[in-house]
N, C-alpha and C positions, 0 to 999 in steps of 0.2 A: 840764789838759785831759783826759788819760788817765783820771783818777779820774772826772771828771764824765761822761764818755761811758760808762763801764761802770755808773755809778749810775743812768743814764737808761734801762737796759734795763727790759724788762717784768719784773714781778714773778716770782720763782722759785717753782715748785711742786715739792713733795716727789716724788720718784721712787724706787719701791721697787726698780725694775730695777738700780739701782746696785749693789746688794749680790749680784747674780747674775753680774756680770761676772767675777771671778776663778773662779767655780764653772764657768762655761762654757769658760773657758780650760782649766781642769784636765780638764774632761769631754773637751775635743777632743784633749788630749794622750794620755789614757787610751784613747780610741777609736782614735786613729791606731796607737797600739802594738798593740792587739787586732787591728785590721784587717792590720797587717803580720805579726803572729804567724800569721795565718789564711792567709797567702799572697796577700792582696790587693795588687796593685801600684799605685803612684802615678806621678805625672808625673816623668819624667827630667829632669835639669838644671832643677830647679824654681827655682833662683836664677839661674843665669848663661846659661840656654838662650836661644834667640831670642825665646821668649815668656815667659821667666822673670822673676822679680820685679825684678831689677835693670835688665833692659832695657825692661820694661813701665812701670815706675814711675819709674825714674831715667835713661832714655835711655842706658843703659850707662855712666853716670858714676859708677863705683865703683873702688876700689883693692884688688885682690885681696889684696895684701900686708898692708894693713891689717886685713883680716877674718882671715887665717890666721897673723898673727904671734903666736908663743907659743901657738899651737893646741894643746891638751892640757896646757899647763903653766900658762898664766894663765887663771882663772876670774872672769869678771865678777860672779859670785854675791857675791864678797867686798865689792862696792860697793852691795849691796842695802841698804835700810833696813829696820828692823824698827819696828813701831807700839807704842809703850808704852801708848796711850790708844786705846779703841775707837770713833774718830770721825774725821773727815776729817783727813788729814795736815797740812793748811794750818792747822788750829787748834793744832797741838802746841807751837809756839813760845811762844804766849801762855799756854797751859795751864802749860808748864814754868816760865815766868817767874812766873806766879801762884803756883804751889806753892814756889818758891824765896823768893817774898817772905813767904809764910805761915811757912815753915820758919826762915828766917834772922830775920826781924823779929818773928814773932808777930803778924802783922796780922790782926785779926778782921774778918769780914764786916760787922759793925755799925759799925765804924769808918770804912767806906769811903764818902767823899763822892762820888768819882769815879775811874774808871780810864780812862787813855788808852794805847792800843796802837798803836804805829807798826809797820807791816808793809811789805814790799817792793812795788814796783810790777810786780807780776806778775798777770796776767789772772785767774787762779783765786782769788786772794785776795778778789777782789770777792764771789764767792759766799759766803764765810764772814765777810765784814766788815759786812754790812748790819745794821741794828737787828733784835734777835731778835723773831720773830713765829711763833705756831704756825699752820701753814696746813693741810696735809693729813694730816700724819703727825706727831705729836709727837717720837716717837723720832728721825726722820730730820732734822726741823727742828733739834733740839737738837745732833745730830752735825755739822751743817754751818753752826755758828754760833760764832764767836769770843766774843761777848758771853755767850751761854749757858754755854759750856764754862768761861770764866773765872769766871762767878759760881758754878759748881758747884765748882771748884777752891777758892775762897775760902771757900764755905760747909762743904765736906766735908773739905777738906785732901787730896783725892783726885778722880780722875776714872776711873770704871770703867763696867761694864756696867749696874750699877743706877743710874748718873747719867742713863740714857736710857730709863728705864721711863717709860711714858705719863703715870702719875700723878705721878711725881717731876718730870717736865719741866713740868707744868701748875701746879706749887706756885707760890703767889703770891709768896713770899719770893724765889725764883729770878727771877721775872719782874721783880720791883722792882730787884734787883741788877743783872740784866742790862741794865736800862735805864740804868744808871750807867755803862756801858762803851762808850766811843767808839772806834773802830777807824779809823785814817788810813793810807791807802796812800801813803806819802811817803818810803820808804827805797829807796836805790838797789840794784839787783840786782848782787850781787857773785858769787855761784855758785848757779846754779838747783839743783844737787844738795842744797845745805845748806838752802835755802828761807829763809836768814836774810838780813840780821839782822832780829831783832824787838826792839824797844825798848818797855819796859812801865814805866808809871808809875802808882802808886797815890797818890790825893791823900786824906788822912783829914780828918775834921771838925775836929780840933785843929790843922790847919795843917801837918802833916808830909807829907813826900814821900818814897816809898819806890820805888826803881828797880832793875831788872834787865835785862839785855841777853843774848839768846840769839842766838849766831851759827850754831852747828850744832844742829839739833834733835836731841833725844834719840833714839837708835836709828839715827842716820845713821852712815856710815863715820867722820866726823869726831868723833863723840860717841856710841860704841856702847854698847849695853846689856850690862850684865855678865851672865854666866852666871847668877849668882844671881837678877838681876831677871827674867830669861827664865823661869827655873824657877818663881819666884814668880807670874808672870803665868799660865803654864800651869796652875798648881796652883788658881789663883782661877777661871780660866775654866772648869776641869773641873767646879766646883760648880754650874755652870749647865746641866748636861747633864740630859736628861730623867729619867735616874735615875742616882745617884751611882756613881762608878767606885771600886773598891778602891784604897786608897792604894798597895798593893804593885804593882798593874798600872801605875799612874801612874808610880812610881819606876823600874819596868822599862823603861817606854816612854822615860823621860828618858835612861836610861842607853844604850839602843840608838840614840836620836837623836845623842847625842854620840860614838858609836862607829860611825856610819853608814858611813864610809869603809872599815871592815873588815868589814862585814856581807856574807855571801854572798847573803843574800836580805832585802830591806828589807821585804817584805810582812809580816814579823813584827810590825812596828810597828803596821800596820793592824789586824792579828788581835787585838793587845792592846786596842784601842780599840773594836772591834767588839762589837756587843752580840749576845748569843746569841739 
């Protein structure tokens, strides 16, 4: 019933504003710091005041001790996830499973008769589980599609920024392979933070079945990316800059990021990456 309800919604349309959201949050943080440094005052007791966040939105139903426990010692940032692939996080379990099948079993795209991906019964999975179709923007349509990202993983043994270039998304061979990918929302939700489990089955024309299961998505606290993998992603992304960065600058930036807790001034990182 849940699955059919979500599948009966109106067709989705690509929205370019999605990629602005993190930028707006960062902008607000920087602007707040600049205003404070300039002596601009803000609301007092913004959280627990009479008209503060907790009283207005939660009717005072909060536990102060839960919010302040281990304050300054425990940092929730350690529970953040990193995205190894430049597309919707909800596609990552299927991508990882596809790449594992290619790596472990040597499955070729030409051998694939069909792919069945089983994902959890979480609302947002519906957005990425529909049959692939190009609507308003090929890049965004590809980034929010399990069938498309799985097809790219099987074809290229990789999913990266070049996977979502408009001409690449429009390739007929990707469309044909994406049409062979069926996504079923039928897995129980065990842990919303892990987004798993995702069960992945490849059926080949010669009657073989290759399967892989992903419990914790790569980059999550339960399956963290290694330092080497993070550096590799950073270096690959740098090649897409408007003009190339000197490799020495990139290495200095990496060194500073990993020593950030000992830096007196973190603005040096941005100076390394700023264009003259």
